[in-house]
N, C-alpha and C positions, 0 to 999 in steps of 0.2 A: 179661361185664360182673358187678358184685356188686349185687342189687337186691332191696331189702326191699319187700315188698306187705304193705299193713296193711288187712285184711279177707277171710276166707274164705268169702265169700259167694257168688253167682253170677258175680258180675264177676269178683273174686279168683281162684277159683277156675279159671274159665275161661282167666283171663290166665297165671297160674302154669303151667295144661298147658299153654298156646303158648310161653311162654319154657323151661319146662323142658327142652323139644326140643331146645331151639337153643344147647345148651353156655353156659347163663349159673348164676352161682351165685345160688339164692333161697333167700329166708329167708319165710315168712309167719308174719303175726302175727293173733292172733285170741283171744277168751275164750272160745271153742266147741273143747273138746278132741276134742271127737267129728269134727269137720268136719275141724281138723288130723291129725287121724289117719286120717283118709279119704286125705288131701292125698298123706300122707308114704307110705302105703302103695301107694296109685298111681305117684307122681312121685319123682324124684331130687330133694329139694329140704329144707331145715331149717324147722321150725317154733317157734314160742315163743308160749305161752299167758300173756297179759297183756294191759291195758288199752292199746291203740296208741300212746295219746297220750301214757303214762307215760315219763320219761327213762331210766328203770332197764331197762323192757322193752326199749325203742328199742336203750340199749346190748347187752343180752343178744342183740338181733336183729344184731348185725355195723354199728350208724349210726356208728360210730367212722371207717370205711374204705370205706363204701356208696359206689355211685356214682349210685345213685338209690332216692328214694323214692314210691312209687305208693301212697297214700291212698285207699281205695277200700270203706270201712267205712259201715253204714247212717247215720250220723251224720255231717254236716255239721260239726259244730263236733269233732268229734276229727280229722276229716281237716285241717282247719283248723290246729288245736292242733299236732298232729301235726308238721305243715309248721314252723310255729315252733319247734319244741322242736328240729327235727334242724337248722334253721340257724342257731339261735344257740348252742345248745350243741356239736352234731357237726360243721359247716359242711359239709353233704349239698350235692354241687354241684348236682342236677337234683333238684328236689322237683313232685311232682303229686297233685295234689287232686281228687278228683267231688265237685262242690256241687251240690245239688239245689236248694235255694230259690231262689226267684225275688227274694224279700227282702234276699237277699246278691246276687246275681250283680246285680243293677240297680244297684250302687254298687262300678264297678271300683276306685275308690281304695283298696278294702279290700284290695286283692291286690297292692299295690307292694313294693318290697322293704322299704322304710321301713315298712310297717304288718304285713301278712302277708305273709312271705316265697314265694310260690307261682309257681314257674316256668310252669305248665301247667295252667291249669283245664279240666277235664272238667264239661260239663253234658248228660246223656242227654236230658233233656227236650226240651233244644233240637235235639239231635242226631236226635233220631228226628222232631220238628214238620220239619225241614229236609227228612230224608227224607220222609216223607208228600207236602210240598209239591211234590215233584218227580216223585211217582209219579204225582198228581194232576194234574200237566201234562203229562204223557205218557202218556194212556190206551193200555192196553194194555202197558206196560212191567211188568216183573216186579222190577229193580233198576234206579235211575237213582243213577251216582257223580260225583263235579266231582271234575276235578284243574286244575292252573293256573291256580286262581283262577276257574275257571267257566268256561276255555275252550273245554276239552276235556271231552266225556260217554263215559262206559262204561255201555252199555244193555243189560240182558238182557232178552229177549221171547221167547216161543212162536212157532214159525213155524205157518203156520196154509197149507189151501189157497185159493190164491186169489190167494197173495202171487206177482207176480212173478217174485221169484226161487227162489220153492220148485220143487225138482225140476232146478235147474239147477246148473252147477258155479259156484265161487265166483269162478274168472277170468271170467267173464261181468258179473260186477257193475259193471265200470267202462263198460260198452255200454249197461245199464240205466240209469247216472245220468250221464251227461256232465258232467262239470267238479266233479263232487264225488266226495270221496275217503273212503273209508273202509276199515276194516281190519277183521274176523272177528278175536277175539282165540279163542276158542272154541266147541266145540259141544258139548252134551251129548244123547245121544241113549241114551235108557232108562237115564239116569243113568251111563252111561258118557263119560267126556273123551274127545273127538276131536280132533286138533291140526290144525287146517285148514290144507289145501293148495289150491293152485289149483285140482285135479281132485277135491275134496270136494264132494258135492252135497248141497244142502239140501232133509234131508225134513220133510215137515211132522210137526208134533212135537217138533221138535228144539227145543231152547233155546238161544238162540244170542246170545252176547255182542259186540257189536261196540263200536268207538271211532270218534268223529267228532268233527270242530268241534262246537261246542255248536249253531251257527247252523242244521247241515245232519241234526240227529236225525231229524226227524219224514221229511224226504227218504226216510232208510235205513229207517226202521220199515216205509214204506208200501212196501219193495220183498219182505218179509217178511210181512206180513199186511195184510188192509184195514184201514184207520187208524178206530180209533173217534173218534163225534161226540165233542166236548170233552164235559169234564163240566160239570156246572151245578150238581145239587143234591145237597149234603152232609148225610149223618144220623152224628153222632158220639155213641157212649153212654161215657158217664163223663168227670165233671165236674173231674175231680183235674189235677194241676199239666200233666200233656200232652195230656187230653183240651181243658182251657183255652186251652192255648199252641195248639194247631192251630186250632181254634176261632176265635182271634183274630189267627191268621197267613192263615186261607182269609175269614174274613165280607166284606172286601171287595173279592171277585172273584166269591164264589159265594153261591148260597142256604145258608145253613147252618142246620142244628137241631142242638141238644145236648140231651140226654136223661140225666138224673142223680138217683137213687134217696134222693137227701138234700135235705128239703125247704130245710132253711138253706142247703145252699150253693148249691140251686136258685135262691134269692134274691140270694145275693152274686154269684153268673154273672150272672144277668140286670141287675144293674147295672153288673157288669164291661164285658160284652159290647153294643158298639153296635150291631151289626147281625145277630146269630144270635139264632134264636129258643129259649129255653129253657124244657125243657120238665121237669115233674116226673112220675118213672115209672121202670120197669121197661123198660131195654132188651130182657127176654124176654116181655114181655109182647105176644103177639100183636095183643090190640085196639088197643093202641095204637100199634103199628107201623102197621095196618091205618088206624086214622085219621088217622094223617100220612102216607099215601099212600107207603109203603115199595117200593108195584110200580113208582114214578117215581122212585127214588133212585136215581142214579149212583153215588156211593159211599155204601158204608155201614162206617163204622170203629170198631171197638169196641178201648175205651183205658180199662177200667178197669183196676184192680189185680189183677183175679180171673182167673186164665186160663181155669176151667172156664168162669164166666159170659161170657168174653168168646167161646169157642169157639161156648155154645150160644145165643148172641144170633146173632152172626153167621151159624149155621147157618139158623136161623129165617128172618133177614133175607132169605137166600137162596131159600130156599123160598119166599119171600112173593115175590121177583120183586125183590129189589136187583139192579142189574146188575154192581156189582164190591163185593167184600168184602175187606177189611183187617183183620187181627185182632192184637192186640198179645199176645204171649205169651213168659212170661219162662222156662219152665220149656223146657230145649233139645228135651228128648224128644219135648216135645208139638209142636216146630214140625214136624218130619219126617211127624208124624203126621196134618196134617192140611192141610198146603198143598195144593194142587192137584186138593182133592176140593171140597165146598163153598166151602171157603175158598182166594178167590184167591192172598192175600199174606198169610203170616205175619210180622209184624213181632218182631225179637227184640233186645230193648234192650240186653242183654249183648254179643251180636256187633257191633251199631253202636258201642257205646261203645270194647271192647277194639281196633276200626278203629283208634280217635282215640287209644289209647295206645299200639300198637304203632306210631304213624309217631315217637314219642319216643325208642322203645328200639330201633330198629333200628339196625346199624351203616352205614358210610358213610353220606354223604347224605341220607337216605332222608326225605320230607317230606309223604306222603298214603300211609294204607296202609287199603285195605276188605277186609272180610271178604268173601266170598261164599261161594254156595251152603252155606250154615249152618257156615261155617268151612273148609271142605275146600277151598276157592281163596282164592288173594288177588290180589289188584289192586294196585300200588305205584307212586307218582311217586317217580323216585332223580334226581339233580343231579349232571350230568357233572363232575368237575373235572381240574386238571391237564393235561399236553400228552401226546402219543403215548408219551415216554419213562415217566412217570411213573405215567398211566393204564392201565389194559387194555381200556378203551373209546375214550376221544377218540384223533378223529384216523383213526378205522378204519370200515370199512363193516358195517353191520347182521351181512351175510351171511358175516364171517369174524369174529365175536363166539362163545364158547366158552359158550353159552348153556346151562343146565341143562336136562333133557328135559323137556317139557312147558310150558316158558316161552316166550311170544312177545311182540316188540317192539312197541305197539300204535301208538305216535303219539308224536314229538317237538315240544315247544313249545321254539321259540328266540325270547326278546322273547314280542312279542304275535303271533309266527308260528306256525301249527300244520301242522305236517308229519305227513301219514301216513305210514308207516315201510314202505320195501322194502329189499330185500337190500341193493342198491348204497346206502342211505342212508347219508350219513358223522354221525358224534357228532360235536359240537364242545363247545370249553370250555363250560363253565355250560348246555348243554340241560337240560330239565327233560326225560328217558324216562318213558314210562309202558309198563308190564309187567304181564303177566299170568302169574299162574301158577297149571295146573291143580293141581299136587303143592307144599302152602305147605314141606313141608316140605325143599325146596329152595333156602330163601330166603337160607339162609346163604350160598349159592354165587353169589347174586346180588348180595347185599349185598357178597360180597370181590370182586366185579367191580367196583364201585363207589368201593371204598377205594382212596386216593392212595399210591402208593411213596414211600418215603422222601426219594426224590430231588425231592421237589415242593415247594418254599418259596414 
């Protein structure tokens, strides 16, 4: 596939890295020559220096015969205009744009084919907000990912002593939960992936990814650790786009406090938010945190634009007694450094955004992609099309599929029915199949499995 990526920032660079490894023809456009040179030195791709929305620059990038344009520059306006230009002049089939400003997003009519012809709109702030909401809904979870319009969820969590299944083989899980089905998709033990089998024993400290119908998630979680009491008190540091959205999403169900160091913004937030206590101050001010009863706070969310400030305020909050700490971190290198210590969950906007973008790039009918474990693994939702003659998966038992090493099928969604996958489960046409890949480099083989042969009409 010939893809033009506009923007060589953190998202553009990470996306280029993901796609360049998958036999795509990638061209990256940016005004920063140093950033482009760095990408060219590391990956097999082309680069073009220039303004991403200018027709001559897009022409040099190959827009005349590109299959897809992905606009992820730091400017909403540049991203939107670039889509308009490629539609009008070059007739590029698929145009994806990252748009951050709520002022644009609250007018969806702007993005119709008659106005700004953007096929897919990506809002990192909304993606992060939804992600944090799911983590708060399930105390103890490290990742919670939706599939099949929320019918199925994949949850990652750490197993602890006291969980009924800890120290037991996976084959026993059915006896522990009569009438409830789940599938363990992967286990990470000391950062090493273990492909789960019936005789695999869950050990304390394992990071376990399991898949189940959304209604059964809490029950399965209780098998791996004692369930935490539901969260009630949330403290947010940072009143920018993400902090404000998270506060607005949570304030109806939780006691929310929001701290921001900008007096003017604090006043505006106090007027916009209905049930959130807005405080003016520094999120790393020990005295302020103690005054606001940090030791009784269930979740502390550091959501400013400053990674270092987020990390420091989170570490302080944890030391002062916050029950759970979530930290927004933009630099990928920092995520691996801090998660699992004082910081319970490090949230990477890049990885979350890239998952949304990859769903539109994957071959075959892939409708959802989630990046896991800081990009090392992937969970995907693919739709099976065709019949036994034209498809490599339709009409076949899961046990007879030639799945790449490290790939497991966790569940199938058939209409509104959730079917937890077993080796004798038969895949039918239009099934939504949820797969987990411990090695994302095998994604191309999975995509080929779900592509329909030329005999299918």
